[in-house]
ROBA-856526 format. One line per field, with one value per residue (C-alpha): x, y, z; residue number from 1. Coordinates in Angstrom, 2 decimals. Layout:
BEGIN
X <- c(X_...)
Y <- c(Y_...)
Z <- c(Z_...)
k <- c(NUM_...)
END
This chain:
BEGIN
X <- c(133.15_132.73_133.43_131.57_129.68_128.65_125.02_124.13_125.41_122.58_119.83_122.10_123.17_119.60_118.83_121.79_120.43_117.03_118.57_120.77_118.10_115.36_117.22_119.34_117.76_115.67_118.89_121.01_121.36_119.38_122.50_123.68_120.26_120.38_123.87_122.86_119.62_121.38_124.54_122.53_120.74_123.78_125.91_123.35_123.31_127.12_127.09_124.42_126.49_129.51_127.34_126.21_129.83_130.39_127.31_128.79_131.21_130.00_128.20_128.25_124.49_122.61_124.93_123.86_125.15_124.11_124.62_123.52_120.73_117.55_115.00_115.60_112.64_112.77_113.36_112.65_115.74_115.44_118.59_119.07_120.18_120.28_120.18_121.39_120.11_119.00_115.56_116.71_119.52_117.10_114.80_117.71_118.83_115.30_114.81_118.19_118.61_115.15_115.02_118.21_116.94_113.72_115.72_117.60_114.30_112.90_115.64_114.21_110.55_110.58_113.19_110.67_108.78_108.90_109.39_112.24_114.38_111.41_110.51_113.97_114.24_111.02_112.27_115.49_113.46_111.44_114.61_115.84_112.71_112.31_115.87_115.35_112.20_114.05_117.16_115.37_116.28_113.17_109.53_109.72_112.48_110.64_107.57_109.60_110.42_106.84_105.41_108.15_107.36_103.74_104.83_106.98_104.11_101.77_104.22_104.81_101.17_100.34_103.33_100.98_99.25_97.75_95.40_92.56_92.47_96.15_95.73_92.66_94.46_97.38_95.04_93.14_96.32_97.49_94.19_93.48_96.98_96.45_93.58_95.92_98.64_96.23_96.09_99.87_100.27_97.92_100.12_103.23_101.57_100.54_104.10_105.43_102.86_103.48_107.16_108.65_110.64_110.21_113.43_112.63_115.35_114.35_110.68_111.62_113.86_111.11_108.66_111.22_111.71_107.94_106.94_103.51_102.58_99.68_97.30_94.79_97.04_99.42_96.50_95.52_99.08_99.38_96.02_96.83_100.09_98.21_95.75_98.75_99.88_96.41_96.62_100.17_99.80_96.34_94.32_90.59_89.03_91.74_92.83_90.94_93.88_96.17_94.23_93.90_97.63_98.16_97.64_101.36_104.05_104.50_108.00_106.37_103.86_106.72_108.90_106.47_103.16_104.49_108.03_108.74_106.46_103.33_105.32_106.18_103.05_104.25_107.71_106.43_104.37_107.42_109.70_107.38_106.50_107.30_104.11_101.92_103.29_101.76_98.30_96.64_93.62_95.71_97.34_93.90_92.80_95.92_95.28_91.57_92.15_94.91_92.81_89.75_91.81_93.54_90.23_88.39_91.04_91.46_87.73_87.86_90.90_88.98_87.21_89.29_90.36_93.16_96.42_97.88_94.73_94.76_98.29_97.24_94.52_96.98_99.36_96.63_95.83_99.48_99.96_97.01_99.02_101.90_99.63_98.17_101.67_102.16_98.79_99.90_103.23_105.13_106.87_109.69_107.19_105.76_109.21_110.08_106.98_107.70_111.10_109.91_106.92_109.28_111.01_108.03_105.65_108.25_108.87_105.15_104.74_107.86_106.85_103.38_105.11_106.98_103.67_102.17_105.27_104.99_101.35_101.87_100.27_97.38_96.45_93.13_93.47_90.57_92.70_95.73_96.42_98.87_101.96_103.86_105.87_106.03_107.69_109.20_111.60_108.79_106.60_109.07_109.88_106.19_105.62_108.13_106.42_102.98_104.15_105.70_102.65_100.46_102.60_104.03_107.44_110.33_109.59_110.07_106.40_105.79_108.15_107.04_103.29_103.32_105.28_102.48_99.73_101.56_101.98_98.31_97.26_99.29_97.51_95.21_92.74_91.15_94.15_92.25_89.80_92.63_94.42_91.28_90.76_94.39_93.96_90.91_92.85_95.68_93.33_91.77_95.25_96.26_93.05_93.24_96.98_96.68_93.64_95.93_98.56_96.16_94.50_97.84_99.97_97.86_95.40_95.07_95.62_92.44_94.01_94.71_95.96_98.80_102.33_104.04_107.80_110.18_111.44_115.04_117.61_117.56_114.11_114.72_117.96_116.23_113.51_116.07_117.74_114.40_113.30_116.37_115.59_111.96_113.15_115.79_114.60_112.92_115.45_117.00_113.84_111.89_113.86_117.22_115.61_113.85_117.03_118.81_115.99_115.50_117.46_115.18_111.72_111.91_111.60_108.95_106.09_106.90_104.83_103.83_105.85_107.59_104.83_102.14_104.14_104.50_100.79_99.73_102.19_100.78_97.26_98.30_99.87_96.71_94.42_96.83_96.70_92.92_92.92_95.19_92.94_89.83_91.63_92.80_89.27_87.70_90.33_92.04_89.84_86.40_86.89_83.12_82.40_83.34_80.65_78.12_78.94_78.73_75.31_74.16_75.26_74.96_74.61_77.75_79.68_78.67_79.43_82.98_83.52_82.49_84.72_81.79_80.84_83.12_84.25_80.64_79.67_82.54_81.63_77.98_78.45_81.70_82.98_79.75_78.58_82.04_82.06_78.56_79.55_82.72_80.76_78.27_81.04_82.86_79.87_77.79_80.06_83.23_81.93_78.62_79.00_82.70_83.86_80.44_80.00_83.47_82.77_79.45_81.18_83.90_81.31_79.29_82.33_83.18_79.61_79.48_82.84_81.70_78.52_80.48_83.02_80.20_78.81_82.24_82.64_80.12_82.17_82.24_85.81_84.78_83.59_86.86_88.83_86.74_87.39_91.13_91.21_89.39_91.85_94.83_93.43_92.97_96.50_97.93_96.09_97.69_101.12_100.90_99.18_102.44_103.56_100.21_98.82_101.90_100.63_100.18_96.98_96.67_97.19_94.42_92.17_92.70_92.56_89.15_88.09)
Y <- c(112.47_108.71_107.73_104.59_105.20_101.55_102.51_98.83_98.43_100.62_98.03_94.97_95.33_95.25_92.35_90.45_91.18_89.84_86.61_86.02_86.62_85.09_81.82_81.51_83.83_81.16_79.37_82.46_84.13_87.36_89.58_88.19_88.79_92.35_92.97_91.76_93.77_97.02_96.72_96.28_99.69_101.33_100.19_101.61_104.91_105.15_104.58_107.28_109.69_108.99_109.71_112.94_114.03_113.18_115.18_118.37_118.52_120.65_119.08_115.48_114.93_113.17_110.18_107.03_103.51_100.82_97.23_95.51_95.17_93.86_93.65_93.93_93.42_95.07_98.77_98.52_98.54_98.62_98.68_97.66_101.11_103.28_107.09_109.45_113.00_115.67_114.10_110.52_111.66_113.44_110.42_108.07_110.17_110.01_106.28_105.11_107.74_107.55_103.85_103.15_105.07_103.06_99.83_100.87_101.70_98.31_96.49_97.76_97.61_94.07_92.37_90.09_89.11_85.47_86.32_88.80_87.40_87.32_90.92_92.22_90.11_91.75_95.21_94.68_93.39_96.60_98.70_96.74_97.35_100.99_101.88_100.10_102.19_105.43_104.64_103.18_104.85_103.62_103.02_99.23_98.89_101.40_99.16_96.23_98.28_99.57_96.05_94.93_97.53_96.42_92.85_93.93_96.04_93.04_90.87_93.46_94.49_90.81_90.16_89.13_86.76_84.74_87.69_87.65_91.45_91.62_88.99_90.78_94.15_92.71_91.31_94.60_96.60_94.18_94.09_97.85_98.57_96.16_98.38_101.36_99.27_98.33_102.02_102.28_99.37_101.01_104.11_102.00_100.41_103.84_105.10_102.19_102.70_106.44_106.88_103.47_103.62_103.56_105.39_108.64_110.72_109.55_110.36_113.84_114.40_113.44_115.77_118.59_118.06_118.50_121.52_121.71_118.12_118.44_115.82_113.86_110.82_112.65_113.36_109.68_108.61_111.12_110.15_106.44_106.99_109.05_106.18_104.14_107.02_107.24_103.60_103.69_107.03_106.26_109.09_109.25_106.85_104.18_105.35_102.68_100.28_102.63_102.99_99.20_98.86_99.99_96.31_95.86_96.65_100.36_100.59_99.32_102.16_104.62_103.28_102.17_103.89_107.33_108.11_106.17_103.79_105.91_108.81_106.72_108.07_111.64_110.63_109.13_112.24_114.46_112.03_112.18_115.86_116.42_114.48_116.29_119.67_119.03_118.34_121.13_118.86_116.10_118.65_119.92_116.38_115.88_119.13_118.45_114.89_116.13_118.94_116.74_114.02_116.51_117.73_114.40_112.51_115.41_115.35_111.63_112.12_114.60_111.92_108.72_107.12_104.77_106.74_105.01_105.49_109.23_109.30_107.13_109.58_112.39_110.72_110.48_114.16_115.26_113.22_115.20_118.36_116.97_116.24_119.72_121.06_118.77_119.83_123.46_122.36_123.40_120.03_121.27_122.20_118.67_117.10_119.66_118.65_114.99_115.40_117.30_114.97_111.98_113.49_114.53_111.69_108.99_110.66_110.78_107.07_106.11_108.31_106.74_103.37_104.49_105.45_102.08_100.35_102.32_101.28_97.60_97.69_100.11_102.23_103.77_107.51_107.28_105.04_107.32_110.70_111.99_110.65_113.96_113.45_109.66_109.42_112.92_112.11_110.58_113.59_116.14_113.90_113.87_117.54_118.58_116.80_117.94_121.55_120.78_119.14_121.95_124.35_126.42_128.11_127.43_123.74_122.16_121.66_125.40_126.05_123.19_123.46_127.22_126.84_124.67_127.02_130.03_128.42_127.42_130.99_132.28_130.11_132.05_129.19_127.79_128.72_130.66_127.77_125.25_127.57_127.92_124.15_123.72_126.38_124.59_121.31_123.08_124.21_120.75_119.22_121.45_120.56_116.77_116.64_118.75_116.66_113.62_115.51_116.48_113.06_111.26_113.41_115.92_115.67_112.62_109.02_107.31_103.87_103.16_99.65_100.94_101.34_103.55_103.33_105.09_103.17_101.89_104.08_101.89_103.42_106.88_107.57_107.64_109.85_112.46_112.50_112.74_115.51_117.51_116.93_117.88_121.21_122.16_120.17_123.16_125.86_125.74_127.41_126.53_128.82_127.15_123.71_124.40_125.79_122.53_120.40_122.52_120.23_117.33_118.89_122.31_125.79_126.95_128.93_132.64_135.42_136.93_139.09_138.91_140.92_138.56_135.54_136.95_137.78_134.28_132.68_134.74_133.68_130.00_130.28_131.99_129.15_126.62_128.50_128.55_124.76_124.51_126.90_124.82_121.60_123.24_124.38_120.96_118.67_120.75_123.53_122.02_118.23_117.73_119.60_116.84_114.50_117.33_118.18_114.52_114.30_117.56_116.52_112.71_112.32_114.28_112.55_109.05_109.96_111.00_108.19_105.63_107.27_108.37_104.67_104.34_100.83_99.76_101.30_99.56_96.30_96.55_97.85_96.16_93.44_91.51_91.52_90.36_87.60_86.52_86.50_84.59_82.05_81.61_81.19_78.73_76.64_76.61_77.46_75.73_72.98_72.10_73.10_72.51_69.89_68.25_68.22_66.76_64.08_63.25_63.07_60.76_58.60_58.43_57.45_54.76_53.44_53.39_51.65_49.13_48.39_47.80_45.58_43.72_42.71_41.48_39.40_36.68_33.77_32.19_31.33_31.36_35.01_36.06_34.47_36.35_39.72_38.98_38.04_41.25_43.36_41.59_42.16_45.91_46.20_44.25_46.53_49.63_48.04_46.84_49.98_51.83_48.95_48.38_51.93_54.13_55.79_54.85_53.59_56.82_58.79_56.87_57.43_61.19_61.47_59.90_62.72)
Z <- c(67.57_67.15_70.75_71.80_75.05_75.41_75.78_75.58_79.14_80.48_79.81_79.88_83.53_84.92_82.58_84.04_87.51_86.44_85.13_88.17_90.77_88.65_88.04_91.18_93.73_95.45_96.48_97.22_100.64_100.95_101.12_97.76_96.23_97.57_96.19_92.72_92.80_93.76_91.67_88.46_88.52_90.11_87.17_84.74_86.64_86.49_82.72_82.37_84.47_82.26_79.22_80.89_81.21_77.55_76.52_78.00_75.08_72.14_69.18_70.39_70.65_69.25_69.69_67.81_68.38_65.88_67.00_63.82_61.28_62.81_60.00_56.26_53.92_50.52_51.05_54.78_56.99_60.76_62.86_66.43_67.50_70.60_70.50_73.19_72.86_75.31_75.79_76.29_78.62_80.96_80.94_81.64_84.60_86.00_85.38_86.67_89.41_90.96_90.17_92.12_95.15_95.09_94.89_98.05_99.79_98.76_100.63_103.92_102.88_101.46_103.65_105.37_102.21_101.14_97.46_98.10_95.26_92.87_93.64_92.79_89.65_88.42_89.42_87.45_84.50_84.55_84.54_81.51_79.46_80.53_79.49_76.16_75.63_76.32_74.26_71.23_67.95_66.15_66.97_66.69_69.28_71.45_71.16_72.51_75.61_75.69_75.86_78.21_80.87_80.61_81.32_84.28_85.59_85.37_87.31_90.02_90.47_90.92_93.19_96.00_93.60_96.47_97.00_94.49_94.39_93.36_90.63_89.28_89.36_87.38_84.75_84.58_84.00_81.34_79.43_79.52_78.27_75.37_74.22_74.07_72.42_69.62_68.70_68.97_66.52_64.04_64.25_63.51_60.47_59.18_59.66_57.63_54.88_54.55_55.43_54.69_57.94_61.70_62.55_64.32_62.66_59.17_59.76_61.02_57.97_55.53_57.25_57.24_53.51_52.97_55.07_53.44_54.34_56.77_55.41_57.42_57.50_59.84_62.14_62.01_62.88_65.73_67.22_66.95_68.80_71.37_71.99_73.09_75.29_76.87_77.90_79.22_81.01_82.42_80.85_80.17_79.34_79.94_83.40_85.37_85.72_87.66_90.96_91.20_90.51_94.11_95.02_94.35_96.95_97.64_96.03_92.82_92.98_93.40_90.58_87.90_88.60_89.55_88.42_85.23_83.32_83.34_81.92_78.83_77.12_77.63_76.42_73.14_72.35_72.90_71.04_68.02_68.37_64.68_63.84_66.35_65.22_61.78_63.20_65.21_65.65_67.25_69.58_70.57_71.40_73.53_75.42_75.99_77.20_79.53_80.96_81.44_83.14_85.43_86.87_86.75_88.73_91.17_91.95_92.74_94.98_97.16_99.21_98.85_102.11_101.02_101.22_98.14_96.07_96.80_95.40_92.44_91.39_92.01_89.55_86.92_87.43_87.19_84.02_82.67_83.34_81.29_78.34_78.79_78.16_75.15_73.72_73.38_71.80_74.95_75.12_77.35_80.06_79.95_80.39_83.08_85.03_84.30_85.96_89.04_89.36_89.37_92.40_94.48_93.53_94.15_97.51_98.26_97.60_99.53_102.47_102.33_102.43_105.52_107.14_106.21_107.57_110.82_111.25_110.47_107.01_107.65_104.59_105.68_106.38_108.83_111.07_111.14_112.77_115.34_113.57_113.30_116.49_116.35_112.91_112.47_109.62_107.58_108.45_107.08_104.11_103.19_103.86_101.19_98.25_99.44_99.24_95.83_94.28_95.63_93.58_96.43_96.09_96.32_95.72_92.30_91.50_91.65_88.73_86.49_87.02_86.56_83.33_81.91_83.06_81.65_78.21_78.22_78.95_75.97_73.42_71.13_70.58_73.71_75.83_78.48_78.96_79.29_81.70_83.84_83.98_85.00_87.68_89.10_89.13_90.99_93.75_94.03_94.20_97.09_98.94_98.69_99.40_102.54_103.51_103.36_105.37_108.16_108.36_108.49_110.77_112.68_115.52_117.75_116.73_115.53_115.86_119.54_118.77_116.56_117.86_115.26_114.76_112.42_109.38_109.06_107.32_104.22_103.75_105.22_103.29_99.87_101.38_102.40_98.96_97.16_99.52_98.50_94.81_95.45_96.81_94.22_91.18_89.55_90.34_86.86_85.55_82.45_80.12_80.76_80.77_77.46_75.92_76.75_75.30_72.17_69.80_70.81_71.10_69.47_71.01_73.45_71.90_72.15_73.66_76.98_79.30_82.64_84.29_83.01_84.14_87.67_87.80_86.73_89.14_92.00_91.03_90.92_94.38_95.63_94.50_96.04_99.34_99.04_98.74_101.79_103.75_103.04_104.00_107.22_107.99_107.37_108.86_111.54_112.95_112.21_111.84_112.21_108.96_106.45_107.82_107.80_104.20_103.18_104.83_103.20_99.72_99.77_96.00_95.23_98.02_96.87_93.26_94.16_96.67_94.06_91.42_89.22_88.93_85.90_86.82_87.27_83.92_82.15_83.86_82.78_79.23_78.21_80.53_81.19_77.53_76.42_79.03_77.98_74.31_75.11_77.15_74.30_71.73_73.96_74.99_71.80_68.89_70.07_72.35_70.66_67.01_66.33_68.83_69.11_65.34_64.85_67.44_65.71_62.32_63.59_65.32_62.09_60.06_62.60_62.57_58.77_58.57_61.15_59.20_55.99_57.71_59.40_56.00_54.98_58.11_57.08_58.45_54.97_53.93_50.27_50.68_52.32_49.49_46.90_48.58_48.76_45.09_44.13_46.12_44.59_41.11_41.69_43.08_40.13_37.69_39.22_39.11_35.45_34.10_33.18_31.01_29.29_28.92_29.35_32.50_36.12_37.59_39.56_36.35_34.60_37.57_37.65_33.85_34.01_36.31)
k <- c(1_2_3_4_5_6_7_8_9_10_11_12_13_14_15_16_17_18_19_20_21_22_23_24_25_26_27_28_29_30_31_32_33_34_35_36_37_38_39_40_41_42_43_44_45_46_47_48_49_50_51_52_53_54_55_56_57_58_59_60_61_62_63_64_65_66_67_68_69_70_71_72_73_74_75_76_77_78_79_80_81_82_83_84_85_86_87_88_89_90_91_92_93_94_95_96_97_98_99_100_101_102_103_104_105_106_107_108_109_110_111_112_113_114_115_116_117_118_119_120_121_122_123_124_125_126_127_128_129_130_131_132_133_134_135_136_137_138_139_140_141_142_143_144_145_146_147_148_149_150_151_152_153_154_155_156_157_158_159_160_161_162_163_164_165_166_167_168_169_170_171_172_173_174_175_176_177_178_179_180_181_182_183_184_185_186_187_188_189_190_191_192_193_194_195_196_197_198_199_200_201_202_203_204_205_206_207_208_209_210_211_212_213_214_215_216_217_218_219_220_221_222_223_224_225_226_227_228_229_230_231_232_233_234_235_236_237_238_239_240_241_242_243_244_245_246_247_248_249_250_251_252_253_254_255_256_257_258_259_260_261_262_263_264_265_266_267_268_269_270_271_272_273_274_275_276_277_278_279_280_281_282_283_284_285_286_287_288_289_290_291_292_293_294_295_296_297_298_299_300_301_302_303_304_305_306_307_308_309_310_311_312_313_314_315_316_317_318_319_320_321_322_323_324_325_326_327_328_329_330_331_332_333_334_335_336_337_338_339_340_341_342_343_344_345_346_347_348_349_350_351_352_353_354_355_356_357_358_359_360_361_362_363_364_365_366_367_368_369_370_371_372_373_374_375_376_377_378_379_380_381_382_383_384_385_386_387_388_389_390_391_392_393_394_395_396_397_398_399_400_401_402_403_404_405_406_407_408_409_410_411_412_413_414_415_416_417_418_419_420_421_422_423_424_425_426_427_428_429_430_431_432_433_434_435_436_437_438_439_440_441_442_443_444_445_446_447_448_449_450_451_452_453_454_455_456_457_458_459_460_461_462_463_464_465_466_467_468_469_470_471_472_473_474_475_476_477_478_479_480_481_482_483_484_485_486_487_488_489_490_491_492_493_494_495_496_497_498_499_500_501_502_503_504_505_506_507_508_509_510_511_512_513_514_515_516_517_518_519_520_521_522_523_524_525_526_527_528_529_530_531_532_533_534_535_536_537_538_539_540_541_542_543_544_545_546_547_548_549_550_551_552_553_554_555_556_557_558_559_560_561_562_563_564_565_566_567_568_569_570_571_572_573_574_575_576_577_578_579_580_581_582_583_584_585_586_587_588_589_590_591_592_593_594_595_596_597_598_599_600_601_602_603_604_605_606_607_608_609_610_611_612_613_614_615_616_617_618_619_620_621_622_623_624_625_626_627_628_629_630_631_632_633_634_635_636_637_638_639_640_641)
END
């Protein structure tokens, strides 16, 4: 079928919202700004839902829409094209659906902010670039969206730019992501050099035509692409920007740094799975990095006291789970967890925002407590995603996380080790999330000056919808989900049995319950124990509290030497050698010219007349030379040389 779905409307509508609010928002009434900001993502969502209805017909996906030739250079042809297939459709539903709910929430959360119009223009800009990234039919157009979401992230992290910490966090996110993007660009250049195209379908076709092609260049391409994914999805060692990104407004954390942008790295690995499938080494690297990040970030989250930073490290850890699924070629499990994570992590951030709103901006867990009865809707809205992320049934996280662990266990090479690391991370996750739950809602209030109040329904409504999705989002099961995605990312690895799957699921639930039990012991029944443990193991506690001193190490080994080198180059090479030398040269030329002219200016009229006569003679010689010698004076001059 050649039906035109008008996919271009999906990114164009948010872009129109960005332009309207960005150019006119300062002068528009707040209700008009709100209407523009909400109608833009709502329109995109409606187009996506229409495309979903279209996709239910047999044999209509993938659906390609080409809007013109973009680049033509020799044999290279790159079209401006959008592709709708099973993978991009699921991502679009997540981006536009969750994104629209977060936009609604933001109306209540940001209504008193001075830059209300600016905030929503940036949010719409992000939606534009993220939908371009997902729909792109080739790697170059995807890279445009990839860089664009980085720009939008920078603007939104630094929204409170008057605060030095927010400005620094925005710069940090931007710079760290450029490191990853350098690897991504190398991967694009290698694709061009070896395939002569950047179109995903053409690359897959060429690989399918050469089943024996498993050379090192494919590993180099896959690893280069993965470096970009490490930066965008905040994995070791480029994760350091994401915790600081919590300086932005809480809805930004929910939309960009939990549900959508940070999953772009997972998306690109799955989108280009045909490259990773040809390189077992690259897949092993993906799995190891994911497993290491999952545990590393979970350990840091154990003792953090800022409610948003706990969730930030939780996001890094859960993204590690997704790469753990990709690393064993179980791409459907990664996307399944990406989807359920979008539901429960967006809900966690928005519920945390509701807590912060109730406490007048307080984010320190040590100054909370006793909120269960004072903000009951927020309490239940936050309880659901905590149960989900801990991996407890029947919530969505149970199904998606267990699917990843099960596929890890089935791998013949290193699978049991990866599975064990994932299991440890699951127990740690349950502990630090229930720690957050107890410190926030249980016990007595530790902030007597606070007067908590429930959030308005513009904020609570999205919480209720996301809580429902958090509950039922995984009920389809991984087998049906994988069967739907199979045309886009290939089949799930085969093996195992129902009995083994039930046994491993029971074990995963058991370790989650163990984490909950320990959190209950430390923060409910024996609240004095955490301080005793911190005093008994001060080195370990300080190591975790200071995030393994990674920021300090980077600052000492990388940032300070680069700043010193830059200062040296600026002050001595640029200022002294280049600019100073140029100034000295110009001054010397001026002095020399002045000395020569000074000799001419003798005050003797007869001397002036002689110099004028000499100049006139030279000029006359150049003019008459063509007639006397057959060539110009300049020609004679150069011929003599």
